[in-house]
C-alpha positions as protocol buffer text, in pm:
chain_id: "A"
residue {
  index: 1
  type: MET
  ca { x: -2444 y: 2706 z: 2378 }
}
residue {
  index: 2
  type: THR
  ca { x: -2279 y: 2574 z: 2098 }
}
residue {
  index: 3
  type: SER
  ca { x: -2365 y: 2148 z: 2111 }
}
residue {
  index: 4
  type: ARG
  ca { x: -2098 y: 1856 z: 2027 }
}
residue {
  index: 5
  type: LYS
  ca { x: -2191 y: 1783 z: 1707 }
}
residue {
  index: 6
  type: GLN
  ca { x: -2141 y: 2172 z: 1585 }
}
residue {
  index: 7
  type: SER
  ca { x: -1799 y: 2179 z: 1777 }
}
residue {
  index: 8
  type: GLU
  ca { x: -1684 y: 1891 z: 1580 }
}
residue {
  index: 9
  type: THR
  ca { x: -1814 y: 2010 z: 1259 }
}
residue {
  index: 10
  type: SER
  ca { x: -1654 y: 2327 z: 1310 }
}
residue {
  index: 11
  type: ASP
  ca { x: -1305 y: 2174 z: 1444 }
}
residue {
  index: 12
  type: LYS
  ca { x: -1280 y: 1939 z: 1147 }
}
residue {
  index: 13
  type: GLU
  ca { x: -1372 y: 2186 z: 854 }
}
residue {
  index: 14
  type: GLN
  ca { x: -1097 y: 2400 z: 994 }
}
residue {
  index: 15
  type: GLY
  ca { x: -850 y: 2107 z: 993 }
}
residue {
  index: 16
  type: GLU
  ca { x: -914 y: 2017 z: 641 }
}
residue {
  index: 17
  type: GLN
  ca { x: -691 y: 2057 z: 330 }
}
residue {
  index: 18
  type: VAL
  ca { x: -865 y: 2166 z: 86 }
}
residue {
  index: 19
  type: GLN
  ca { x: -836 y: 1886 z: -255 }
}
residue {
  index: 20
  type: SER
  ca { x: -801 y: 2015 z: -604 }
}
residue {
  index: 21
  type: SER
  ca { x: -814 y: 1664 z: -703 }
}
residue {
  index: 22
  type: VAL
  ca { x: -860 y: 1341 z: -622 }
}
residue {
  index: 23
  type: TYR
  ca { x: -752 y: 993 z: -754 }
}
residue {
  index: 24
  type: ASP
  ca { x: -1032 y: 735 z: -862 }
}
residue {
  index: 25
  type: PHE
  ca { x: -814 y: 401 z: -787 }
}
residue {
  index: 26
  type: LEU
  ca { x: -896 y: 74 z: -1060 }
}
residue {
  index: 27
  type: TYR
  ca { x: -648 y: -127 z: -899 }
}
residue {
  index: 28
  type: HIS
  ca { x: -452 y: -146 z: -562 }
}
residue {
  index: 29
  type: ASP
  ca { x: -180 y: -367 z: -470 }
}
residue {
  index: 30
  type: GLY
  ca { x: -148 y: -253 z: -57 }
}
residue {
  index: 31
  type: ARG
  ca { x: 101 y: -521 z: 5 }
}
residue {
  index: 32
  type: ARG
  ca { x: 308 y: -403 z: -193 }
}
residue {
  index: 33
  type: ILE
  ca { x: 269 y: -50 z: -112 }
}
residue {
  index: 34
  type: ALA
  ca { x: 329 y: -92 z: 267 }
}
residue {
  index: 35
  type: SER
  ca { x: 624 y: -254 z: 185 }
}
residue {
  index: 36
  type: PHE
  ca { x: 780 y: 50 z: 10 }
}
residue {
  index: 37
  type: LEU
  ca { x: 669 y: 265 z: 290 }
}
residue {
  index: 38
  type: ALA
  ca { x: 793 y: 38 z: 556 }
}
residue {
  index: 39
  type: GLN
  ca { x: 1136 y: 104 z: 376 }
}
residue {
  index: 40
  type: PHE
  ca { x: 1058 y: 523 z: 417 }
}
residue {
  index: 41
  type: ASP
  ca { x: 957 y: 487 z: 761 }
}
residue {
  index: 42
  type: SER
  ca { x: 1134 y: 318 z: 1060 }
}
residue {
  index: 43
  type: SER
  ca { x: 883 y: 211 z: 1241 }
}
residue {
  index: 44
  type: GLY
  ca { x: 673 y: 45 z: 981 }
}
residue {
  index: 45
  type: ALA
  ca { x: 398 y: 65 z: 752 }
}
residue {
  index: 46
  type: LEU
  ca { x: 78 y: 256 z: 879 }
}
residue {
  index: 47
  type: THR
  ca { x: -202 y: 21 z: 981 }
}
residue {
  index: 48
  type: GLN
  ca { x: -440 y: 248 z: 1145 }
}
residue {
  index: 49
  type: ILE
  ca { x: -452 y: 588 z: 1281 }
}
residue {
  index: 50
  type: THR
  ca { x: -661 y: 660 z: 1587 }
}
residue {
  index: 51
  type: GLU
  ca { x: -770 y: 1049 z: 1690 }
}
residue {
  index: 52
  type: GLY
  ca { x: -911 y: 1080 z: 2018 }
}
residue {
  index: 53
  type: ARG
  ca { x: -1038 y: 1393 z: 2224 }
}
residue {
  index: 54
  type: HIS
  ca { x: -1129 y: 1486 z: 2554 }
}
residue {
  index: 55
  type: VAL
  ca { x: -1417 y: 1689 z: 2647 }
}
residue {
  index: 56
  type: GLU
  ca { x: -1476 y: 1836 z: 2970 }
}
residue {
  index: 57
  type: LYS
  ca { x: -1803 y: 2052 z: 3044 }
}
residue {
  index: 58
  type: ALA
  ca { x: -1903 y: 2205 z: 3414 }
}
residue {
  index: 59
  type: THR
  ca { x: -2167 y: 2432 z: 3581 }
}
residue {
  index: 60
  type: GLY
  ca { x: -2134 y: 2629 z: 3857 }
}
residue {
  index: 61
  type: ASP
  ca { x: -2408 y: 2677 z: 4149 }
}
residue {
  index: 62
  type: LEU
  ca { x: -2328 y: 2871 z: 4463 }
}
residue {
  index: 63
  type: SER
  ca { x: -2523 y: 2724 z: 4760 }
}
residue {
  index: 64
  type: ARG
  ca { x: -2537 y: 2828 z: 5135 }
}
residue {
  index: 65
  type: LEU
  ca { x: -2406 y: 2526 z: 5367 }
}
residue {
  index: 66
  type: GLU
  ca { x: -2568 y: 2570 z: 5701 }
}
residue {
  index: 67
  type: GLY
  ca { x: -2492 y: 2388 z: 6046 }
}
residue {
  index: 68
  type: SER
  ca { x: -2411 y: 2414 z: 6374 }
}
residue {
  index: 69
  type: ALA
  ca { x: -2022 y: 2340 z: 6515 }
}
residue {
  index: 70
  type: SER
  ca { x: -1877 y: 2345 z: 6866 }
}
residue {
  index: 71
  type: ALA
  ca { x: -1512 y: 2377 z: 7004 }
}
residue {
  index: 72
  type: MET
  ca { x: -1317 y: 2347 z: 7321 }
}
residue {
  index: 73
  type: GLY
  ca { x: -1389 y: 2657 z: 7513 }
}
residue {
  index: 74
  type: LEU
  ca { x: -1646 y: 2843 z: 7265 }
}
residue {
  index: 75
  type: ALA
  ca { x: -2069 y: 2835 z: 7291 }
}
residue {
  index: 76
  type: LYS
  ca { x: -2232 y: 2626 z: 7053 }
}
residue {
  index: 77
  type: GLY
  ca { x: -2364 y: 2803 z: 6752 }
}
residue {
  index: 78
  type: LEU
  ca { x: -2447 y: 2822 z: 6381 }
}
residue {
  index: 79
  type: ILE
  ca { x: -2211 y: 2868 z: 6124 }
}
residue {
  index: 80
  type: SER
  ca { x: -2257 y: 2934 z: 5723 }
}
residue {
  index: 81
  type: SER
  ca { x: -2022 y: 2969 z: 5426 }
}
residue {
  index: 82
  type: THR
  ca { x: -2085 y: 2988 z: 5036 }
}
residue {
  index: 83
  type: ALA
  ca { x: -1998 y: 2666 z: 4798 }
}
residue {
  index: 84
  type: ASP
  ca { x: -1928 y: 2625 z: 4493 }
}
residue {
  index: 85
  type: ILE
  ca { x: -2082 y: 2321 z: 4402 }
}
residue {
  index: 86
  type: ARG
  ca { x: -1996 y: 2231 z: 4003 }
}
residue {
  index: 87
  type: LYS
  ca { x: -2126 y: 1935 z: 3787 }
}
residue {
  index: 88
  type: ARG
  ca { x: -1888 y: 1793 z: 3534 }
}
residue {
  index: 89
  type: THR
  ca { x: -1951 y: 1582 z: 3244 }
}
residue {
  index: 90
  type: GLN
  ca { x: -1696 y: 1425 z: 3010 }
}
residue {
  index: 91
  type: ASP
  ca { x: -1723 y: 1324 z: 2672 }
}
residue {
  index: 92
  type: ASP
  ca { x: -1485 y: 1093 z: 2484 }
}
residue {
  index: 93
  type: VAL
  ca { x: -1454 y: 1140 z: 2124 }
}
residue {
  index: 94
  type: MET
  ca { x: -1252 y: 824 z: 1882 }
}
residue {
  index: 95
  type: ARG
  ca { x: -1203 y: 843 z: 1541 }
}
residue {
  index: 96
  type: VAL
  ca { x: -1052 y: 545 z: 1392 }
}
residue {
  index: 97
  type: TYR
  ca { x: -951 y: 510 z: 1012 }
}
residue {
  index: 98
  type: ASP
  ca { x: -797 y: 333 z: 732 }
}
residue {
  index: 99
  type: PRO
  ca { x: -549 y: 457 z: 616 }
}
residue {
  index: 100
  type: THR
  ca { x: -497 y: 246 z: 294 }
}
residue {
  index: 101
  type: TRP
  ca { x: -596 y: 529 z: 60 }
}
residue {
  index: 102
  type: ALA
  ca { x: -406 y: 748 z: 241 }
}
residue {
  index: 103
  type: ASN
  ca { x: -89 y: 526 z: 202 }
}
residue {
  index: 104
  type: ALA
  ca { x: -159 y: 525 z: -200 }
}
residue {
  index: 105
  type: ARG
  ca { x: -116 y: 909 z: -180 }
}
residue {
  index: 106
  type: GLU
  ca { x: 150 y: 919 z: 60 }
}
residue {
  index: 107
  type: PHE
  ca { x: 349 y: 655 z: -141 }
}
residue {
  index: 108
  type: LEU
  ca { x: 313 y: 836 z: -527 }
}
residue {
  index: 109
  type: ASP
  ca { x: 452 y: 1157 z: -319 }
}
residue {
  index: 110
  type: LEU
  ca { x: 757 y: 975 z: -118 }
}
residue {
  index: 111
  type: ALA
  ca { x: 838 y: 789 z: -424 }
}
residue {
  index: 112
  type: GLU
  ca { x: 832 y: 1120 z: -664 }
}
residue {
  index: 113
  type: GLY
  ca { x: 1042 y: 1275 z: -426 }
}
residue {
  index: 114
  type: ALA
  ca { x: 1307 y: 1050 z: -383 }
}
residue {
  index: 115
  type: GLY
  ca { x: 1307 y: 1036 z: -746 }
}
residue {
  index: 116
  type: LEU
  ca { x: 1228 y: 670 z: -816 }
}
residue {
  index: 117
  type: ILE
  ca { x: 948 y: 708 z: -1068 }
}
residue {
  index: 118
  type: GLN
  ca { x: 1052 y: 709 z: -1409 }
}
residue {
  index: 119
  type: ARG
  ca { x: 830 y: 846 z: -1677 }
}
residue {
  index: 120
  type: ASP
  ca { x: 963 y: 711 z: -1994 }
}
residue {
  index: 121
  type: VAL
  ca { x: 954 y: 332 z: -2038 }
}
residue {
  index: 122
  type: SER
  ca { x: 1139 y: 301 z: -2300 }
}
residue {
  index: 123
  type: THR
  ca { x: 1446 y: 433 z: -2165 }
}
residue {
  index: 124
  type: ALA
  ca { x: 1392 y: 267 z: -1802 }
}
residue {
  index: 125
  type: SER
  ca { x: 1566 y: -29 z: -1668 }
}
residue {
  index: 126
  type: VAL
  ca { x: 1396 y: -378 z: -1590 }
}
residue {
  index: 127
  type: GLY
  ca { x: 1381 y: -343 z: -1211 }
}
residue {
  index: 128
  type: GLN
  ca { x: 1275 y: 50 z: -1180 }
}
residue {
  index: 129
  type: LEU
  ca { x: 957 y: 186 z: -1075 }
}
residue {
  index: 130
  type: VAL
  ca { x: 790 y: 318 z: -1436 }
}
residue {
  index: 131
  type: LEU
  ca { x: 473 y: 578 z: -1458 }
}
residue {
  index: 132
  type: CYS
  ca { x: 258 y: 484 z: -1744 }
}
residue {
  index: 133
  type: GLN
  ca { x: 38 y: 709 z: -1920 }
}
residue {
  index: 134
  type: GLY
  ca { x: -274 y: 703 z: -2165 }
}
residue {
  index: 135
  type: SER
  ca { x: -561 y: 477 z: -2250 }
}
residue {
  index: 136
  type: LEU
  ca { x: -655 y: 179 z: -2057 }
}
residue {
  index: 137
  type: THR
  ca { x: -755 y: -178 z: -2191 }
}
residue {
  index: 138
  type: VAL
  ca { x: -926 y: -425 z: -1947 }
}
residue {
  index: 139
  type: LYS
  ca { x: -950 y: -773 z: -2053 }
}
residue {
  index: 140
  type: ASN
  ca { x: -1147 y: -1026 z: -1828 }
}
residue {
  index: 141
  type: LEU
  ca { x: -1019 y: -1367 z: -1942 }
}
residue {
  index: 142
  type: GLN
  ca { x: -1216 y: -1522 z: -1678 }
}
residue {
  index: 143
  type: LEU
  ca { x: -1518 y: -1518 z: -1891 }
}
residue {
  index: 144
  type: LEU
  ca { x: -1305 y: -1779 z: -2129 }
}
residue {
  index: 145
  type: THR
  ca { x: -1294 y: -2063 z: -1897 }
}
residue {
  index: 146
  type: SER
  ca { x: -1641 y: -2216 z: -1955 }
}
residue {
  index: 147
  type: ILE
  ca { x: -1648 y: -2095 z: -2367 }
}
residue {
  index: 148
  type: TRP
  ca { x: -1301 y: -2327 z: -2468 }
}
residue {
  index: 149
  type: SER
  ca { x: -1485 y: -2690 z: -2457 }
}
residue {
  index: 150
  type: SER
  ca { x: -1739 y: -2575 z: -2720 }
}
residue {
  index: 151
  type: PRO
  ca { x: -1709 y: -2716 z: -3065 }
}
residue {
  index: 152
  type: SER
  ca { x: -1750 y: -2346 z: -3216 }
}
residue {
  index: 153
  type: ALA
  ca { x: -1482 y: -2249 z: -3020 }
}
residue {
  index: 154
  type: LYS
  ca { x: -1238 y: -2511 z: -3145 }
}
residue {
  index: 155
  type: LYS
  ca { x: -1338 y: -2445 z: -3495 }
}
residue {
  index: 156
  type: MET
  ca { x: -1242 y: -2063 z: -3464 }
}
residue {
  index: 157
  type: MET
  ca { x: -929 y: -2174 z: -3331 }
}
residue {
  index: 158
  type: ALA
  ca { x: -832 y: -2419 z: -3608 }
}
residue {
  index: 159
  type: ASP
  ca { x: -916 y: -2144 z: -3816 }
}
residue {
  index: 160
  type: GLY
  ca { x: -728 y: -1870 z: -3743 }
}
residue {
  index: 161
  type: VAL
  ca { x: -385 y: -2187 z: -3775 }
}
residue {
  index: 162
  type: LYS
  ca { x: -460 y: -2215 z: -4065 }
}
residue {
  index: 163
  type: GLN
  ca { x: -463 y: -1836 z: -4186 }
}
residue {
  index: 164
  type: ASN
  ca { x: -105 y: -1838 z: -4022 }
}
residue {
  index: 165
  type: SER
  ca { x: 29 y: -2077 z: -4268 }
}
residue {
  index: 166
  type: VAL
  ca { x: 344 y: -2023 z: -4384 }
}
residue {
  index: 167
  type: PRO
  ca { x: 311 y: -1959 z: -4758 }
}
residue {
  index: 168
  type: PRO
  ca { x: 563 y: -2095 z: -5016 }
}
residue {
  index: 169
  type: LEU
  ca { x: 896 y: -1890 z: -5046 }
}
residue {
  index: 170
  type: GLY
  ca { x: 938 y: -1918 z: -5434 }
}
residue {
  index: 171
  type: ARG
  ca { x: 1203 y: -1940 z: -5659 }
}
residue {
  index: 172
  type: ASN
  ca { x: 1377 y: -1655 z: -5558 }
}
residue {
  index: 173
  type: GLY
  ca { x: 1422 y: -1694 z: -5190 }
}
residue {
  index: 174
  type: GLN
  ca { x: 1522 y: -2063 z: -5231 }
}
residue {
  index: 175
  type: LYS
  ca { x: 1830 y: -1885 z: -5409 }
}
residue {
  index: 176
  type: ASP
  ca { x: 1869 y: -1670 z: -5043 }
}
residue {
  index: 177
  type: PRO
  ca { x: 2008 y: -1904 z: -4770 }
}
residue {
  index: 178
  type: ASN
  ca { x: 1921 y: -1654 z: -4498 }
}
residue {
  index: 179
  type: LEU
  ca { x: 1597 y: -1628 z: -4605 }
}
residue {
  index: 180
  type: ARG
  ca { x: 1550 y: -1975 z: -4695 }
}
residue {
  index: 181
  type: ALA
  ca { x: 1657 y: -2030 z: -4292 }
}
residue {
  index: 182
  type: LEU
  ca { x: 1395 y: -1788 z: -4176 }
}
residue {
  index: 183
  type: HIS
  ca { x: 1146 y: -1963 z: -4416 }
}
residue {
  index: 184
  type: ASP
  ca { x: 1228 y: -2313 z: -4278 }
}
residue {
  index: 185
  type: ALA
  ca { x: 1196 y: -2171 z: -3912 }
}
residue {
  index: 186
  type: ALA
  ca { x: 866 y: -1995 z: -3960 }
}
residue {
  index: 187
  type: VAL
  ca { x: 721 y: -2363 z: -4141 }
}
residue {
  index: 188
  type: GLN
  ca { x: 856 y: -2561 z: -3839 }
}
residue {
  index: 189
  type: ALA
  ca { x: 673 y: -2307 z: -3557 }
}
residue {
  index: 190
  type: ALA
  ca { x: 341 y: -2331 z: -3767 }
}
residue {
  index: 191
  type: LYS
  ca { x: 357 y: -2727 z: -3762 }
}
residue {
  index: 192
  type: THR
  ca { x: 427 y: -2696 z: -3401 }
}
residue {
  index: 193
  type: MET
  ca { x: 115 y: -2445 z: -3352 }
}
residue {
  index: 194
  type: ARG
  ca { x: -72 y: -2718 z: -3573 }
}
residue {
  index: 195
  type: ASN
  ca { x: 25 y: -3019 z: -3356 }
}
residue {
  index: 196
  type: GLY
  ca { x: 23 y: -2845 z: -3037 }
}
residue {
  index: 197
  type: LEU
  ca { x: -366 y: -2667 z: -3103 }
}
residue {
  index: 198
  type: ASP
  ca { x: -571 y: -3016 z: -2961 }
}
residue {
  index: 199
  type: LEU
  ca { x: -352 y: -3045 z: -2670 }
}
residue {
  index: 200
  type: PHE
  ca { x: -366 y: -2702 z: -2587 }
}
residue {
  index: 201
  type: MET
  ca { x: -734 y: -2673 z: -2650 }
}
residue {
  index: 202
  type: ASP
  ca { x: -807 y: -2970 z: -2394 }
}
residue {
  index: 203
  type: LEU
  ca { x: -524 y: -2785 z: -2153 }
}
residue {
  index: 204
  type: VAL
  ca { x: -621 y: -2443 z: -2210 }
}
residue {
  index: 205
  type: PRO
  ca { x: -970 y: -2473 z: -1944 }
}
residue {
  index: 206
  type: THR
  ca { x: -682 y: -2566 z: -1641 }
}
residue {
  index: 207
  type: PHE
  ca { x: -440 y: -2274 z: -1722 }
}
residue {
  index: 208
  type: PRO
  ca { x: -509 y: -1926 z: -1493 }
}
residue {
  index: 209
  type: HIS
  ca { x: -733 y: -1687 z: -1629 }
}
residue {
  index: 210
  type: THR
  ca { x: -641 y: -1368 z: -1536 }
}
residue {
  index: 211
  type: VAL
  ca { x: -777 y: -970 z: -1597 }
}
residue {
  index: 212
  type: GLN
  ca { x: -527 y: -796 z: -1765 }
}
residue {
  index: 213
  type: ALA
  ca { x: -488 y: -422 z: -1839 }
}
residue {
  index: 214
  type: THR
  ca { x: -302 y: -263 z: -2105 }
}
residue {
  index: 215
  type: ILE
  ca { x: -206 y: 129 z: -2128 }
}
residue {
  index: 216
  type: SER
  ca { x: -110 y: 297 z: -2449 }
}
residue {
  index: 217
  type: GLY
  ca { x: 44 y: 604 z: -2459 }
}
residue {
  index: 218
  type: ASP
  ca { x: 375 y: 636 z: -2643 }
}
residue {
  index: 219
  type: GLU
  ca { x: 442 y: 260 z: -2560 }
}
residue {
  index: 220
  type: ALA
  ca { x: 216 y: -55 z: -2484 }
}
residue {
  index: 221
  type: VAL
  ca { x: 224 y: -133 z: -2119 }
}
residue {
  index: 222
  type: TRP
  ca { x: 68 y: -425 z: -2048 }
}
residue {
  index: 223
  type: CYS
  ca { x: 2 y: -621 z: -1715 }
}
residue {
  index: 224
  type: SER
  ca { x: -205 y: -867 z: -1527 }
}
residue {
  index: 225
  type: LEU
  ca { x: -452 y: -771 z: -1186 }
}
residue {
  index: 226
  type: LEU
  ca { x: -445 y: -994 z: -881 }
}
residue {
  index: 227
  type: PRO
  ca { x: -835 y: -1046 z: -759 }
}
residue {
  index: 228
  type: ASP
  ca { x: -748 y: -866 z: -428 }
}
residue {
  index: 229
  type: GLY
  ca { x: -606 y: -530 z: -553 }
}
residue {
  index: 230
  type: LEU
  ca { x: -936 y: -502 z: -784 }
}
residue {
  index: 231
  type: THR
  ca { x: -1181 y: -235 z: -670 }
}
residue {
  index: 232
  type: PHE
  ca { x: -1429 y: -314 z: -907 }
}
residue {
  index: 233
  type: ASP
  ca { x: -1622 y: -648 z: -1072 }
}
residue {
  index: 234
  type: PRO
  ca { x: -1435 y: -648 z: -1414 }
}
residue {
  index: 235
  type: SER
  ca { x: -1734 y: -797 z: -1556 }
}
residue {
  index: 236
  type: ASP
  ca { x: -1929 y: -449 z: -1531 }
}
residue {
  index: 237
  type: ILE
  ca { x: -1641 y: -302 z: -1763 }
}
residue {
  index: 238
  type: THR
  ca { x: -1752 y: -603 z: -1999 }
}
residue {
  index: 239
  type: LEU
  ca { x: -2097 y: -475 z: -1931 }
}
residue {
  index: 240
  type: LYS
  ca { x: -2074 y: -90 z: -1968 }
}
residue {
  index: 241
  type: PHE
  ca { x: -1771 y: -80 z: -2224 }
}
residue {
  index: 242
  type: SER
  ca { x: -1628 y: -412 z: -2390 }
}
residue {
  index: 243
  type: LYS
  ca { x: -1281 y: -308 z: -2288 }
}
residue {
  index: 244
  type: HIS
  ca { x: -1175 y: 46 z: -2370 }
}
residue {
  index: 245
  type: LEU
  ca { x: -1192 y: 282 z: -2084 }
}
residue {
  index: 246
  type: PRO
  ca { x: -1275 y: 589 z: -2142 }
}
residue {
  index: 247
  type: GLY
  ca { x: -1051 y: 902 z: -2042 }
}
residue {
  index: 248
  type: THR
  ca { x: -693 y: 896 z: -1954 }
}
residue {
  index: 249
  type: TRP
  ca { x: -526 y: 632 z: -1748 }
}
residue {
  index: 250
  type: SER
  ca { x: -213 y: 587 z: -1521 }
}
residue {
  index: 251
  type: ALA
  ca { x: -10 y: 289 z: -1393 }
}
residue {
  index: 252
  type: ILE
  ca { x: 255 y: 287 z: -1159 }
}
residue {
  index: 253
  type: GLY
  ca { x: 452 y: -33 z: -1102 }
}
residue {
  index: 254
  type: ILE
  ca { x: 797 y: -221 z: -1158 }
}
residue {
  index: 255
  type: LEU
  ca { x: 889 y: -265 z: -1512 }
}
residue {
  index: 256
  type: ASP
  ca { x: 1014 y: -657 z: -1543 }
}
residue {
  index: 257
  type: ALA
  ca { x: 960 y: -698 z: -1891 }
}
residue {
  index: 258
  type: LEU
  ca { x: 1114 y: -567 z: -2275 }
}
residue {
  index: 259
  type: PRO
  ca { x: 945 y: -601 z: -2582 }
}
residue {
  index: 260
  type: ASP
  ca { x: 1054 y: -940 z: -2742 }
}
residue {
  index: 261
  type: GLU
  ca { x: 1189 y: -909 z: -3114 }
}
residue {
  index: 262
  type: GLN
  ca { x: 1050 y: -1225 z: -3182 }
}
residue {
  index: 263
  type: PRO
  ca { x: 912 y: -1537 z: -2965 }
}
residue {
  index: 264
  type: ASP
  ca { x: 1150 y: -1722 z: -2765 }
}
residue {
  index: 265
  type: GLY
  ca { x: 1361 y: -1954 z: -2937 }
}
residue {
  index: 266
  type: ASP
  ca { x: 1356 y: -2334 z: -2890 }
}
residue {
  index: 267
  type: ILE
  ca { x: 1389 y: -2436 z: -2531 }
}
residue {
  index: 268
  type: LYS
  ca { x: 1679 y: -2668 z: -2387 }
}
residue {
  index: 269
  type: GLN
  ca { x: 1621 y: -3047 z: -2333 }
}
residue {
  index: 270
  type: VAL
  ca { x: 1552 y: -3118 z: -1937 }
}
residue {
  index: 271
  type: ASP
  ca { x: 1740 y: -3307 z: -1753 }
}
residue {
  index: 272
  type: TYR
  ca { x: 1421 y: -3453 z: -1528 }
}
residue {
  index: 273
  type: LEU
  ca { x: 1078 y: -3609 z: -1561 }
}
residue {
  index: 274
  type: SER
  ca { x: 1057 y: -3737 z: -1873 }
}
residue {
  index: 275
  type: GLY
  ca { x: 1344 y: -3497 z: -2057 }
}
residue {
  index: 276
  type: ALA
  ca { x: 1280 y: -3481 z: -2428 }
}
residue {
  index: 277
  type: ALA
  ca { x: 909 y: -3542 z: -2396 }
}
residue {
  index: 278
  type: MET
  ca { x: 829 y: -3274 z: -2147 }
}
residue {
  index: 279
  type: ALA
  ca { x: 1085 y: -3036 z: -2364 }
}
residue {
  index: 280
  type: LYS
  ca { x: 868 y: -3115 z: -2665 }
}
residue {
  index: 281
  type: LEU
  ca { x: 554 y: -3055 z: -2454 }
}
residue {
  index: 282
  type: ASP
  ca { x: 688 y: -2747 z: -2318 }
}
residue {
  index: 283
  type: ASP
  ca { x: 806 y: -2620 z: -2680 }
}
residue {
  index: 284
  type: ALA
  ca { x: 456 y: -2695 z: -2837 }
}
residue {
  index: 285
  type: ILE
  ca { x: 248 y: -2526 z: -2523 }
}
residue {
  index: 286
  type: THR
  ca { x: 432 y: -2240 z: -2422 }
}
residue {
  index: 287
  type: PRO
  ca { x: 418 y: -2048 z: -2699 }
}
residue {
  index: 288
  type: MET
  ca { x: 84 y: -2095 z: -2723 }
}
residue {
  index: 289
  type: ILE
  ca { x: -17 y: -2016 z: -2360 }
}
residue {
  index: 290
  type: ARG
  ca { x: 191 y: -1674 z: -2392 }
}
residue {
  index: 291
  type: MET
  ca { x: -18 y: -1596 z: -2760 }
}
residue {
  index: 292
  type: PHE
  ca { x: -341 y: -1658 z: -2629 }
}
residue {
  index: 293
  type: LEU
  ca { x: -358 y: -1533 z: -2257 }
}
residue {
  index: 294
  type: GLY
  ca { x: -23 y: -1338 z: -2193 }
}
residue {
  index: 295
  type: ARG
  ca { x: 215 y: -1070 z: -2249 }
}
residue {
  index: 296
  type: PRO
  ca { x: 170 y: -944 z: -2644 }
}
residue {
  index: 297
  type: TYR
  ca { x: 565 y: -953 z: -2770 }
}
residue {
  index: 298
  type: GLU
  ca { x: 560 y: -587 z: -2871 }
}
residue {
  index: 299
  type: ALA
  ca { x: 456 y: -476 z: -2533 }
}
residue {
  index: 300
  type: TYR
  ca { x: 676 y: -388 z: -2223 }
}
residue {
  index: 301
  type: GLY
  ca { x: 559 y: -544 z: -1892 }
}
residue {
  index: 302
  type: ILE
  ca { x: 526 y: -445 z: -1537 }
}
residue {
  index: 303
  type: THR
  ca { x: 401 y: -559 z: -1170 }
}
residue {
  index: 304
  type: PRO
  ca { x: 98 y: -284 z: -1099 }
}
residue {
  index: 305
  type: LEU
  ca { x: 86 y: -153 z: -772 }
}
residue {
  index: 306
  type: LEU
  ca { x: -116 y: 102 z: -881 }
}
residue {
  index: 307
  type: VAL
  ca { x: -376 y: 186 z: -1215 }
}
residue {
  index: 308
  type: PHE
  ca { x: -592 y: 520 z: -1156 }
}
residue {
  index: 309
  type: ARG
  ca { x: -690 y: 848 z: -1294 }
}
residue {
  index: 310
  type: GLU
  ca { x: -741 y: 1192 z: -1152 }
}
residue {
  index: 311
  type: ILE
  ca { x: -1047 y: 1357 z: -1070 }
}
residue {
  index: 312
  type: GLY
  ca { x: -1051 y: 1718 z: -1056 }
}
residue {
  index: 313
  type: ALA
  ca { x: -1312 y: 2009 z: -1043 }
}
residue {
  index: 314
  type: ARG
  ca { x: -1418 y: 2182 z: -1373 }
}
């Protein structure tokens, strides 16, 4: 007789589909993916799968029953009959599945089937889903939070600002009004950076230090990774690879930033708080925050939904 365990294993093997590859997810934004899946299914996003099965087994035995009977007008006597006595056992098999990772693959299939995924980020519009592939770099800026206050870090930053000083324009450049205007703007930007360095070094430990990823293929695509979506400890990557992960990686996300030709221009004066003082503070600090902690000017920016690589059988 086949045992229950053997029967369940056999049923499972027959119901499974052979996968030619699997996905190794490095990042997964489950809440956003659920919000998309809920728009494909009128019932909402799937949060749990429950599979049940009722198994009943019976064994039969023929037994003779004997007794006496009497009826009006009949003589007393013995009667006998054969009865089928059955022993029944019931087993309820219940499995509860977490559909988180099945939802990730389902989202990829549905988005691809609906034609929502753009594979060329350079031709995509802001707000579209894009799929980027290439080499992966992960930076864990959380490691810097305790380093900024050290004297050696401050000296290194100051030296870097000095190296970025604008060289003199020269006589030929002075004759060209366009070159002179560009040079004056660069000198002013360098001055603003030098003036804001001390303030920046005092404030930078309070800024959010995120885990960031860059997919480098035909274009560079930058994103920050939320802690809740990470499937790994960022320190592991730092210890094992420094920052460049080998292999080909994919990222799917919402395109929300295009490369900048140059840093943002002057910010208009603010009409609240201290007005001009707040505008100057913003002018001095915001470009440095972006430069050291944010998206590179030449890179695209996405809100990531999935970062993964495909693992196939060789």
